[in-house]
Backbone bond lengths (Angstrom), bond angles and torsions (degrees), N, CA, C in turn:
res aa  C-N    CA-C-N  psi(-1)  N-CA   C-N-CA  omega(-1)  CA-C   N-CA-C  phi
1 M - - - 1.450 - - 1.580 108.07 -
2 S 1.271 116.46 140.76 1.487 121.26 177.74 1.503 109.97 -155.02
3 C 1.345 116.45 153.08 1.440 120.68 174.21 1.549 109.06 -140.58
4 D 1.328 115.74 149.36 1.421 121.52 175.49 1.542 108.32 -141.71
5 C 1.309 114.98 143.34 1.504 119.27 178.45 1.541 109.86 -109.89
6 L 1.221 117.60 151.11 1.493 122.56 174.62 1.521 106.07 -125.92
7 C 1.311 116.41 124.56 1.483 121.93 -176.77 1.548 111.35 -112.70
8 E 1.278 119.66 130.01 1.474 123.32 175.80 1.537 107.54 -57.74
9 G 1.339 113.10 133.87 1.495 118.87 -179.88 1.539 114.75 87.51
10 V 1.377 114.68 -13.85 1.474 118.76 176.49 1.501 110.00 -115.70
11 H 1.355 117.46 -46.97 1.486 121.19 -177.84 1.520 112.42 -109.28
12 F 1.267 118.99 -13.33 1.505 121.76 -179.29 1.509 110.12 -161.07
13 D 1.331 109.99 158.64 1.484 120.91 178.05 1.548 105.57 -128.02
14 L 1.337 116.29 115.99 1.478 119.49 -173.81 1.507 111.42 -67.22
15 K 1.371 121.14 -8.96 1.446 121.75 172.00 1.528 113.73 -76.52
16 S 1.333 115.62 -20.27 1.493 119.20 -175.30 1.472 112.85 -117.00
17 I 1.335 120.26 5.69 1.460 118.58 176.06 1.534 108.46 -146.24
18 G 1.296 116.45 135.86 1.489 122.12 -175.98 1.539 107.58 -84.17
19 P 1.380 118.10 166.28 1.398 121.59 -175.22 1.535 114.26 -64.99
20 W 1.403 118.18 -37.09 1.431 117.35 -179.97 1.498 110.76 -64.70
21 E 1.365 117.40 -43.59 1.451 120.41 -179.76 1.532 110.40 -64.03
22 L 1.327 115.57 -39.50 1.447 119.48 -177.54 1.538 109.89 -63.24
23 G 1.340 115.82 -42.56 1.486 120.13 177.26 1.554 111.51 -60.06
24 A 1.364 112.35 -45.59 1.477 116.23 179.06 1.520 112.18 -64.15
25 R 1.344 117.37 -37.12 1.440 123.38 177.24 1.503 113.01 -63.69
26 A 1.343 115.12 -43.91 1.416 119.03 175.89 1.523 113.19 -57.06
27 A 1.357 112.18 -41.08 1.469 116.51 177.52 1.534 111.52 -65.87
28 A 1.323 117.46 -42.15 1.463 121.72 -174.09 1.530 112.99 -62.73
29 V 1.339 113.78 -46.43 1.507 117.18 -175.74 1.509 110.56 -65.56
30 N 1.340 118.89 -28.24 1.434 121.01 177.68 1.510 111.58 -80.75
31 L 1.312 116.73 -41.68 1.478 121.22 177.98 1.555 111.72 -60.04
32 S 1.349 114.77 -28.43 1.469 119.82 -176.66 1.555 110.38 -64.18
33 D 1.328 114.40 -35.64 1.478 117.38 177.23 1.551 113.50 -64.00
34 L 1.324 116.19 -34.88 1.454 120.57 174.44 1.517 110.79 -69.20
35 A 1.345 115.83 -42.84 1.475 121.65 -178.21 1.563 109.08 -56.99
36 A 1.399 116.40 -38.09 1.428 119.07 -175.41 1.571 111.36 -70.16
37 M 1.290 117.21 -14.85 1.486 120.38 179.22 1.522 109.78 -106.07
38 G 1.358 117.10 3.03 1.448 119.07 178.69 1.569 113.32 77.49
39 A 1.328 116.49 17.48 1.472 119.89 -172.57 1.486 113.03 -87.02
40 Q 1.315 118.17 153.40 1.457 124.56 169.93 1.528 107.77 -91.62
41 P 1.330 115.34 119.63 1.521 116.81 176.76 1.536 112.51 -61.34
42 R 1.300 114.91 141.16 1.492 119.25 -179.10 1.546 113.86 -126.81
43 L 1.332 119.30 -49.31 1.441 123.85 -176.00 1.507 111.06 -138.67
44 F 1.366 115.89 156.07 1.420 119.82 175.23 1.570 109.75 -145.10
45 L 1.300 114.02 153.32 1.455 123.32 171.96 1.535 110.04 -127.86
46 V 1.362 117.49 145.77 1.453 120.82 -178.55 1.524 109.47 -132.29
47 S 1.313 115.84 133.89 1.498 121.30 170.24 1.506 107.73 -119.56
48 L 1.348 114.91 135.20 1.432 124.64 178.99 1.529 113.66 -122.81
49 A 1.276 116.08 135.82 1.479 120.41 167.77 1.490 107.97 -121.40
50 L 1.286 119.12 120.90 1.487 122.56 -172.85 1.532 109.38 -125.21
51 P 1.316 116.18 136.87 1.489 118.49 177.72 1.539 108.65 -79.44
52 Q 1.312 113.96 155.69 1.479 119.83 177.38 1.538 105.86 -80.68
53 R 1.350 112.97 94.04 1.394 119.18 -176.76 1.604 111.71 -141.09
54 R 1.295 112.70 146.42 1.453 114.06 -176.83 1.576 110.87 -58.55
55 G 1.278 115.86 136.17 1.468 119.65 178.25 1.532 111.47 99.08
56 L 1.358 118.14 -15.17 1.473 121.44 -177.49 1.547 110.70 -106.18
57 G 1.312 117.17 45.32 1.464 119.24 -176.39 1.537 110.30 -100.06
58 Q 1.318 117.31 -153.54 1.404 123.20 -176.45 1.573 113.44 -58.14
59 A 1.269 116.97 -43.15 1.461 118.56 -178.26 1.479 111.73 -64.42
60 W 1.378 116.97 -40.68 1.503 119.50 177.48 1.550 108.93 -63.09
61 L 1.302 118.26 -44.53 1.439 124.95 -176.67 1.550 109.47 -62.20
62 A 1.299 116.39 -43.63 1.485 121.66 -179.82 1.543 109.44 -63.74
63 A 1.355 119.47 -43.42 1.429 121.51 -178.51 1.534 108.87 -68.03
64 F 1.348 120.09 -38.17 1.411 124.00 -178.88 1.570 107.59 -62.62
65 H 1.331 116.20 -49.38 1.458 118.20 -179.53 1.509 112.00 -63.44
66 A 1.333 117.73 -36.36 1.508 121.05 179.23 1.555 109.30 -61.63
67 G 1.354 120.77 -44.30 1.393 122.43 179.50 1.541 111.04 -66.12
68 L 1.315 116.83 -44.71 1.450 122.49 -179.76 1.532 109.06 -58.28
69 H 1.334 116.66 -54.56 1.441 122.15 -175.01 1.577 110.65 -63.74
70 A 1.329 115.77 -41.63 1.434 119.76 179.96 1.581 111.38 -58.23
71 W 1.334 113.93 -48.37 1.446 120.21 -176.30 1.554 110.32 -67.54
72 M 1.320 117.46 -41.72 1.439 121.18 175.43 1.490 113.06 -61.41
73 A 1.329 113.23 -45.33 1.520 118.37 -177.55 1.571 110.67 -64.51
74 A 1.310 116.56 -33.73 1.442 121.87 -178.54 1.546 109.42 -61.39
75 F 1.304 119.02 -27.49 1.419 122.55 -179.80 1.516 114.50 -109.56
76 G 1.358 117.46 8.20 1.414 120.79 171.07 1.495 117.24 97.85
77 A 1.349 118.88 7.70 1.459 122.99 179.17 1.518 113.68 -93.49
78 E 1.361 117.27 135.58 1.459 121.62 179.72 1.469 108.42 -110.81
79 P 1.374 117.67 152.19 1.485 120.69 179.06 1.507 111.06 -72.77
80 A 1.428 114.90 141.88 1.457 120.40 -177.83 1.534 109.58 -126.51
81 G 1.331 121.15 2.91 1.377 121.10 179.26 1.549 113.00 140.49
82 G 1.332 116.80 -171.04 1.446 119.92 179.85 1.533 111.86 161.28
83 D 1.310 115.25 -165.61 1.532 118.98 -176.96 1.498 105.52 -153.04
84 L 1.354 114.69 158.32 1.474 123.35 177.20 1.488 106.93 -136.93
85 S 1.349 116.21 133.77 1.461 121.85 -178.39 1.521 109.04 -142.50
86 A 1.363 115.47 158.52 1.459 120.66 170.28 1.544 106.60 -78.01
87 S 1.330 111.35 158.09 1.516 117.67 177.02 1.592 106.51 -133.14
88 R 1.329 110.16 139.45 1.470 114.95 177.39 1.474 110.98 -94.37
89 G 1.333 117.85 1.37 1.489 123.41 173.50 1.519 108.59 -118.30
90 G 1.355 113.61 -131.78 1.474 116.50 -179.25 1.515 112.77 -89.95
91 A 1.297 118.73 -177.85 1.417 124.79 176.12 1.557 112.57 -68.84
92 F 1.315 117.43 137.60 1.436 121.99 -176.30 1.560 107.16 -131.43
93 I 1.290 116.83 129.77 1.485 123.44 179.46 1.507 110.99 -125.12
94 D 1.267 117.13 128.11 1.516 121.94 177.65 1.522 106.64 -130.72
95 V 1.350 113.55 123.37 1.465 119.86 176.03 1.525 110.73 -119.41
96 T 1.317 115.39 140.81 1.462 121.78 173.94 1.512 107.76 -119.21
97 V 1.312 116.00 131.85 1.520 120.20 178.40 1.472 107.92 -119.56
98 L 1.356 114.41 146.70 1.420 121.38 175.51 1.564 108.45 -126.35
99 G 1.336 115.01 129.67 1.459 120.28 178.76 1.526 113.66 -123.39
100 E 1.319 113.22 178.37 1.458 117.36 -178.03 1.493 108.77 -135.89
101 V 1.322 115.20 136.70 1.466 121.57 -177.68 1.530 109.38 -137.94
102 E 1.307 117.18 152.22 1.445 120.45 178.92 1.520 110.90 -60.72
103 Q 1.352 116.82 135.98 1.429 120.69 -171.32 1.497 113.66 -59.55
104 G 1.379 112.64 129.88 1.470 117.75 179.65 1.476 115.39 79.34
105 R 1.331 120.07 4.39 1.446 119.37 -173.62 1.540 115.13 -123.32
106 A 1.329 115.13 11.37 1.481 119.08 178.87 1.496 109.56 -60.79
107 L 1.352 115.93 139.30 1.467 121.70 173.25 1.507 107.86 -72.99
108 R 1.351 116.20 134.71 1.415 123.29 -176.98 1.511 113.10 -129.50
109 R 1.305 116.61 164.06 1.452 123.27 178.61 1.500 113.25 -78.78
110 S 1.298 117.38 -11.67 1.428 123.37 -168.70 1.532 114.83 -104.11
111 A 1.329 117.03 9.50 1.475 120.65 -170.66 1.490 115.08 -110.33
112 A 1.367 121.06 4.65 1.481 120.07 179.12 1.544 110.14 -66.50
113 K 1.313 117.30 144.42 1.435 124.64 -177.78 1.512 111.25 -124.71
114 P 1.395 120.97 141.57 1.426 121.98 171.12 1.513 112.75 -47.69
115 G 1.315 115.01 135.11 1.503 119.39 -174.84 1.491 116.15 98.40
116 D 1.376 116.15 -19.64 1.443 119.54 174.58 1.517 111.92 -64.17
117 L 1.338 114.75 157.49 1.471 120.88 174.26 1.497 109.95 -102.33
118 L 1.344 119.52 147.76 1.449 123.67 -179.54 1.470 111.27 -101.97
119 F 1.349 116.14 130.93 1.446 122.17 179.23 1.503 112.97 -127.35
120 L 1.323 114.70 152.42 1.520 121.57 168.20 1.455 105.13 -110.83
121 S 1.349 115.83 149.63 1.475 123.27 177.13 1.518 113.21 -82.04
122 G 1.341 117.87 -12.99 1.445 121.64 -179.64 1.499 113.40 178.41
123 P 1.290 120.07 -178.13 1.442 126.16 -175.60 1.532 114.55 -67.57
124 L 1.313 116.78 152.45 1.434 124.38 -178.61 1.479 110.73 -116.56
125 G 1.354 116.74 170.67 1.433 122.47 175.17 1.508 118.27 86.18
126 G 1.316 115.39 -8.40 1.438 120.20 -177.75 1.566 112.03 -69.49
127 S 1.281 114.86 -45.39 1.492 117.13 -178.12 1.514 112.40 -63.61
128 A 1.343 116.73 -43.32 1.443 121.12 178.00 1.505 111.88 -61.39
129 A 1.365 117.32 -42.08 1.413 120.67 176.40 1.539 113.72 -65.46
130 G 1.342 114.90 -41.17 1.449 120.31 175.95 1.532 113.50 -61.48
131 L 1.283 117.16 -39.84 1.469 120.67 179.49 1.522 107.74 -65.92
132 A 1.309 117.75 -43.42 1.481 120.16 178.02 1.491 112.29 -58.91
133 L 1.293 114.02 -39.95 1.538 116.94 179.06 1.578 111.16 -69.49
134 L 1.282 115.69 -32.34 1.470 118.07 178.38 1.509 111.02 -72.58
135 Q 1.318 117.12 -36.31 1.490 122.43 -179.42 1.498 111.17 -79.58
136 R 1.310 118.78 -31.16 1.480 123.07 -177.82 1.515 109.74 -130.65
137 P 1.322 120.47 79.50 1.439 125.20 -175.07 1.523 110.98 -53.97
138 G 1.330 121.89 -32.08 1.411 124.54 179.90 1.514 114.62 -57.73
139 L 1.339 118.30 -22.47 1.431 121.65 179.30 1.508 113.75 -63.45
140 A 1.344 114.47 -21.40 1.495 117.43 -176.28 1.504 112.51 -75.68
141 R 1.335 118.91 -11.22 1.529 122.39 -175.05 1.535 105.97 -61.85
142 G 1.386 115.49 124.35 1.444 119.68 177.06 1.505 115.58 87.78
143 L 1.272 116.51 -5.59 1.453 119.09 178.37 1.504 113.67 -94.90
144 D 1.321 118.73 157.47 1.462 124.76 176.68 1.543 106.34 -58.67
145 P 1.362 118.82 117.46 1.471 123.30 178.23 1.536 113.34 -55.05
146 G 1.319 116.22 -39.48 1.455 119.70 179.80 1.516 111.46 -64.90
147 A 1.332 116.87 -42.19 1.442 122.36 179.80 1.533 110.25 -66.65
148 V 1.353 116.43 -37.10 1.455 120.63 178.34 1.530 110.71 -61.16
149 E 1.375 115.07 -48.79 1.447 117.84 -178.70 1.512 112.00 -65.31
150 L 1.298 117.50 -38.80 1.458 121.01 176.08 1.539 114.80 -58.39
151 L 1.353 113.85 -42.92 1.440 120.60 178.49 1.551 110.64 -65.86
152 K 1.288 119.05 -39.32 1.479 121.58 177.69 1.468 109.10 -64.87
153 K 1.323 118.63 -39.63 1.429 123.52 179.82 1.526 110.99 -67.26
154 R 1.341 116.89 -36.96 1.469 120.29 175.66 1.505 113.24 -59.96
155 H 1.345 115.73 -32.04 1.469 118.64 176.87 1.541 111.88 -79.84
156 R 1.365 115.49 -46.46 1.474 118.78 -176.16 1.522 112.38 -70.65
157 L 1.364 116.54 -36.79 1.429 117.89 -171.29 1.513 112.73 -135.82
158 P 1.368 117.38 72.79 1.433 122.07 -179.25 1.566 108.00 -67.87
159 V 1.305 113.98 149.15 1.485 122.20 176.75 1.574 109.79 -103.48
160 P 1.294 116.10 113.14 1.449 119.05 179.37 1.493 111.29 -66.27
161 K 1.396 119.72 141.88 1.377 122.34 -175.08 1.479 113.21 -92.53
162 V 1.395 112.29 58.12 1.514 118.75 -177.49 1.483 109.08 -67.59
163 L 1.343 119.25 -45.53 1.458 119.64 178.30 1.512 115.12 -59.69
164 A 1.319 114.97 -38.44 1.478 119.77 177.02 1.528 109.57 -64.91
165 G 1.325 118.14 -48.78 1.474 119.30 178.71 1.535 113.22 -57.22
166 R 1.315 115.65 -44.85 1.491 120.81 -179.95 1.536 109.79 -62.37
167 W 1.347 115.24 -44.33 1.487 117.75 179.51 1.498 112.96 -61.80
168 L 1.324 115.28 -43.73 1.491 120.63 -177.60 1.507 110.52 -60.60
169 L 1.368 114.85 -40.54 1.496 118.30 178.42 1.525 112.07 -72.95
170 Q 1.306 117.34 -43.45 1.523 118.98 -178.90 1.474 111.73 -63.73
171 E 1.341 117.29 -36.45 1.459 120.00 179.91 1.542 113.04 -87.19
172 R 1.302 114.31 0.66 1.467 118.84 -174.90 1.520 112.40 48.70
173 A 1.356 112.21 41.90 1.463 117.73 -175.53 1.577 112.14 -93.70
174 A 1.291 118.71 -20.74 1.514 120.52 -179.75 1.530 108.34 -115.57
175 R 1.320 112.27 146.29 1.470 119.81 175.13 1.534 109.27 -97.58
176 A 1.347 118.01 -47.51 1.448 121.16 -178.25 1.508 106.25 -131.65
177 C 1.399 115.85 151.50 1.432 119.46 -176.41 1.571 109.78 -154.99
178 I 1.312 114.49 147.69 1.464 122.71 178.18 1.508 109.41 -150.99
179 D 1.322 119.57 147.56 1.454 120.83 178.00 1.531 109.98 -90.69
180 I 1.355 114.09 154.45 1.467 118.45 -178.72 1.509 110.15 -93.06
181 S 1.354 117.76 89.37 1.442 121.19 179.82 1.483 111.03 -102.88
182 D 1.376 118.68 -30.41 1.450 118.95 -174.64 1.545 111.17 -119.03
183 G 1.328 117.98 15.66 1.439 121.06 179.22 1.490 113.22 109.78
184 L 1.314 119.91 146.36 1.445 122.73 -177.30 1.542 114.79 -57.35
185 A 1.356 114.33 -37.60 1.538 118.47 -177.29 1.517 105.87 -62.90
186 S 1.343 120.01 -52.42 1.408 122.24 -177.54 1.517 113.56 -58.63
187 E 1.332 116.74 -46.11 1.471 119.77 -176.27 1.491 110.26 -69.77
188 A 1.321 119.47 -35.74 1.439 122.26 175.70 1.562 111.63 -60.85
189 W 1.330 117.31 -40.83 1.394 121.12 175.09 1.506 114.19 -64.65
190 H 1.377 117.13 -38.54 1.480 120.60 174.19 1.538 110.68 -59.28
191 L 1.326 115.77 -43.88 1.450 122.03 -178.47 1.561 109.23 -62.94
192 S 1.341 114.00 -46.61 1.447 119.86 -178.64 1.506 111.63 -59.64
193 R 1.328 115.45 -54.39 1.442 120.99 -179.73 1.503 114.75 -57.98
194 E 1.315 116.49 -46.95 1.475 117.65 -173.61 1.537 112.23 -76.86
195 S 1.365 117.49 -24.25 1.474 119.17 177.68 1.501 111.73 -96.67
196 G 1.363 119.77 -8.01 1.436 121.35 178.53 1.505 111.80 67.22
197 V 1.286 117.43 42.07 1.479 121.30 179.60 1.514 112.86 -137.77
198 R 1.289 116.92 172.80 1.469 119.16 175.61 1.547 107.48 -106.10
199 L 1.380 114.78 139.70 1.474 117.76 176.73 1.540 107.42 -108.75
200 D 1.303 114.56 133.12 1.480 120.82 173.68 1.503 108.73 -111.06
201 I 1.344 115.89 120.13 1.482 123.39 -174.14 1.530 108.61 -115.45
202 D 1.337 113.74 131.92 1.489 120.30 173.25 1.563 104.67 -93.64
203 L 1.345 114.96 106.28 1.496 117.82 -177.12 1.545 111.49 -65.84
204 D 1.365 117.72 -27.70 1.451 120.62 177.97 1.560 111.95 -66.09
205 A 1.331 117.02 -19.55 1.465 123.61 -175.51 1.513 109.79 -93.03
206 V 1.322 119.05 -12.68 1.497 122.51 -176.21 1.510 109.27 -69.78
207 P 1.354 121.85 115.49 1.473 121.74 179.40 1.481 112.41 -70.74
208 L 1.331 117.00 136.58 1.435 122.80 179.69 1.538 109.75 -110.42
209 A 1.291 114.34 145.94 1.499 121.29 179.80 1.469 110.24 -64.59
210 R 1.324 116.59 141.81 1.440 122.27 179.33 1.502 111.78 -57.00
211 G 1.402 116.18 126.66 1.403 119.94 -179.65 1.520 117.68 92.26
212 S 1.338 115.45 -16.85 1.476 121.95 179.78 1.478 113.27 -67.03
213 E 1.342 116.53 -33.06 1.497 118.45 -176.34 1.560 108.07 -69.15
214 A 1.318 118.59 -39.51 1.438 118.97 178.01 1.459 113.45 -63.95
215 V 1.305 117.68 -39.08 1.490 122.93 177.64 1.504 109.14 -66.45
216 A 1.297 118.65 -40.88 1.471 121.33 179.85 1.541 109.28 -62.42
217 R 1.318 117.29 -43.72 1.459 118.46 177.51 1.523 114.44 -59.10
218 K 1.354 114.31 -39.07 1.466 118.10 179.80 1.557 110.38 -69.21
219 L 1.372 113.32 -26.00 1.500 115.79 177.15 1.522 112.90 -84.42
220 G 1.355 115.61 -3.26 1.477 121.61 -177.72 1.534 110.76 72.53
221 R 1.318 118.11 31.15 1.453 122.50 178.19 1.524 112.15 -120.83
222 R 1.338 117.59 158.83 1.430 119.97 172.63 1.511 107.35 -71.54
223 P 1.351 114.82 140.34 1.510 117.25 178.72 1.489 114.03 -54.28
224 V 1.394 117.71 -37.91 1.437 118.22 -175.73 1.524 110.85 -70.13
225 D 1.327 119.79 -19.03 1.443 121.45 176.76 1.476 115.24 -61.12
226 L 1.349 115.61 -32.45 1.463 119.86 178.48 1.536 110.13 -68.12
227 A 1.369 116.84 -27.53 1.457 120.65 178.27 1.564 108.82 -80.92
228 L 1.329 115.93 -37.09 1.468 119.93 -175.76 1.507 111.92 -74.93
229 Q 1.311 119.89 -42.51 1.443 123.42 -175.17 1.489 118.92 -116.02
230 G 1.375 114.73 -8.02 1.478 117.69 -171.81 1.481 113.50 -72.48
231 G 1.327 117.01 -47.24 1.495 118.36 177.73 1.547 115.00 78.02
232 E 1.267 115.35 175.71 1.485 124.89 176.92 1.511 112.42 62.58
233 D 1.318 118.52 26.30 1.473 120.84 170.59 1.520 114.02 -82.91
234 Y 1.325 115.69 -30.78 1.473 122.96 178.01 1.520 114.31 60.97
235 E 1.319 115.76 26.01 1.460 119.73 167.06 1.512 108.53 -80.15
236 L 1.318 115.86 174.85 1.457 123.02 177.91 1.496 114.12 -104.82
237 L 1.315 121.22 136.63 1.441 125.60 166.72 1.498 108.59 -107.22
238 F 1.294 118.76 121.43 1.488 119.89 -175.38 1.507 112.33 -141.74
239 S 1.364 115.91 153.53 1.402 121.72 179.47 1.539 107.23 -104.22
240 V 1.290 115.95 141.47 1.430 123.90 -176.29 1.578 114.05 -128.91
241 P 1.286 118.30 126.77 1.447 116.42 171.97 1.505 114.88 -55.87
242 P 1.335 119.26 139.38 1.499 121.02 -173.81 1.520 112.47 -50.47
243 K 1.343 118.00 -34.99 1.483 118.00 -175.90 1.531 112.77 -70.16
244 K 1.327 116.09 -14.21 1.466 122.46 -179.34 1.483 112.98 -99.30
245 A 1.339 120.59 -3.51 1.470 124.47 -172.75 1.516 111.14 -65.38
246 A 1.353 117.69 -39.75 1.474 119.82 -179.85 1.516 112.15 -67.83
247 L 1.374 116.38 -31.64 1.457 117.91 176.82 1.532 111.70 -69.65
248 V 1.379 115.78 -37.98 1.469 118.05 178.98 1.546 109.83 -67.55
249 L 1.280 117.66 -43.45 1.471 121.04 -178.12 1.502 111.74 -71.40
250 G 1.309 118.64 -31.96 1.403 120.73 -174.08 1.559 115.11 -93.48
251 K 1.295 117.39 -23.87 1.501 119.57 -170.89 1.531 113.35 -123.19
252 M 1.307 120.29 -23.03 1.462 121.24 -169.00 1.538 110.81 -64.92
253 D 1.297 116.48 -39.75 1.507 118.85 -177.08 1.479 110.47 -63.78
254 H 1.379 119.45 -31.41 1.416 121.84 -177.04 1.481 112.38 -80.10
255 Y 1.365 117.38 -42.37 1.452 122.99 -174.07 1.517 113.19 -90.94
256 A 1.333 118.35 -18.97 1.473 121.00 -173.69 1.491 113.20 -124.01
257 A 1.319 117.65 8.03 1.483 121.78 175.18 1.532 114.55 52.88
258 C 1.343 114.94 43.82 1.453 118.02 175.40 1.558 108.99 -147.56
259 A 1.323 117.44 169.13 1.404 123.20 -178.97 1.523 111.11 -114.40
260 P 1.338 121.13 93.36 1.441 121.99 -172.96 1.556 109.05 -72.86
261 A 1.338 113.32 146.70 1.466 118.99 -179.80 1.520 108.42 -133.07
262 L 1.336 116.55 130.77 1.411 123.88 177.30 1.482 109.85 -79.91
263 I 1.331 120.81 115.16 1.436 123.72 -175.81 1.510 117.93 -119.69
264 G 1.332 117.66 0.68 1.416 118.93 -178.70 1.508 113.81 169.95
265 S 1.314 116.18 -158.90 1.447 123.09 -176.35 1.508 109.92 -152.10
266 V 1.346 112.60 169.60 1.503 123.42 -179.70 1.532 107.41 -111.19
267 A 1.326 116.20 136.03 1.449 121.56 179.11 1.527 108.23 -135.24
268 A 1.368 113.96 166.68 1.450 122.44 173.22 1.547 108.99 -66.24
269 G 1.265 116.04 141.37 1.474 121.07 179.03 1.534 112.92 129.45
270 R 1.298 118.13 -154.20 1.429 125.29 178.67 1.565 113.09 -138.47
271 G 1.259 116.88 155.58 1.444 120.86 170.96 1.535 111.81 94.09
272 V 1.350 114.48 -168.23 1.444 121.51 -179.33 1.509 107.97 -136.73
273 R 1.333 116.28 127.90 1.468 122.71 173.02 1.503 110.26 -108.88
274 A 1.317 116.22 150.92 1.444 120.09 176.28 1.555 110.24 -132.07
275 R 1.275 118.07 140.74 1.405 125.62 178.01 1.481 112.96 -114.80
276 Q 1.367 117.80 129.75 1.473 121.49 175.64 1.501 106.36 -143.75
277 G 1.291 115.91 131.46 1.439 120.53 -178.71 1.499 114.33 62.03
278 G 1.353 117.79 25.49 1.441 124.40 176.77 1.511 114.96 87.89
279 R 1.310 117.85 0.67 1.465 120.05 178.87 1.494 112.95 -110.69
280 W 1.288 118.85 135.71 1.414 124.48 179.13 1.578 111.05 -94.53
281 K 1.362 114.39 137.01 1.474 119.03 175.54 1.550 105.73 -142.99
282 A 1.341 114.77 157.21 1.448 121.27 173.60 1.553 108.35 -68.41
283 L 1.309 114.28 135.77 1.470 117.81 -179.16 1.519 108.35 -99.83
284 P 1.357 117.86 116.99 1.461 120.01 178.71 1.497 112.62 -63.33
285 D 1.356 116.11 153.90 1.434 123.33 175.35 1.523 107.15 -78.49
286 G 1.338 118.41 87.53 1.440 119.89 -168.65 1.512 116.37 -122.34
287 G 1.290 117.81 38.09 1.483 122.14 176.79 1.540 111.31 -78.13
288 Y 1.329 111.22 178.15 1.486 116.61 179.70 1.550 111.18 -66.09
289 E 1.324 118.01 135.08 1.424 120.28 174.72 1.519 109.33 -129.19
290 H 1.308 118.85 134.81 1.479 124.04 -172.91 1.533 109.61 -70.44
291 F 1.341 118.70 -34.10 1.411 120.17 -169.79 1.514 115.04 -112.96
292 R 1.334 114.56 25.78 1.464 121.61 -179.90 1.556 109.05 -72.94
């Protein structure tokens, strides 16, 4: 069971996302929590609080529910109820999802072991770059229009890695797993703390979303920073026993519709180290925080 809330002005801006996309996004960010445990989505509930504002009438509500239900149905979840209320502030969305997993086999954050290899299910930095383009349209000047639209879509409409999580569980390929909601640095620290191990990450091996490097340069940031601190990519970070590495690299893309990348390893100790250009440094816990 998991729940996530989306708040206007914090998680979304109604000027830059339509109701169908917002509904689908609300589904995706919740389904991602189930994906990280290898669960099959089954049921969902949704509660909405909407302000009395022009443009947020029956048509908006119908489109929102269409996007939410379509995205949930695509991954096997059916509606089980919800609530609707007025809001005296901004729009507020809360979704609860329930999934099913084989008894005793759920993927957890606390199971990584020294000697495991660290993998990502796909590229990072795309959502942060897409958000920057939505907030500052001028950044798109001189960039590949196709890449710009893809980055915006990565932010508005993330695809939860439900198939990847199920495959990792069914093949017994992963020991520990977490989704990338608040940035790679933050999630790596969660995995380290809860498993009681040290993670060593090769930043040069971290795959970056197409076009995100150009956006990062325009923002005056290192491209890898969008992966480390950007968040909302909803890829999976998972540890794999060495004997399963060939299976992940050879089969996961075909059966789970993703491109796994080997980015590091697990060792005895505590904390997270990062290597770039051959030099190791401690990696700060620098993901997104709501109350910073």
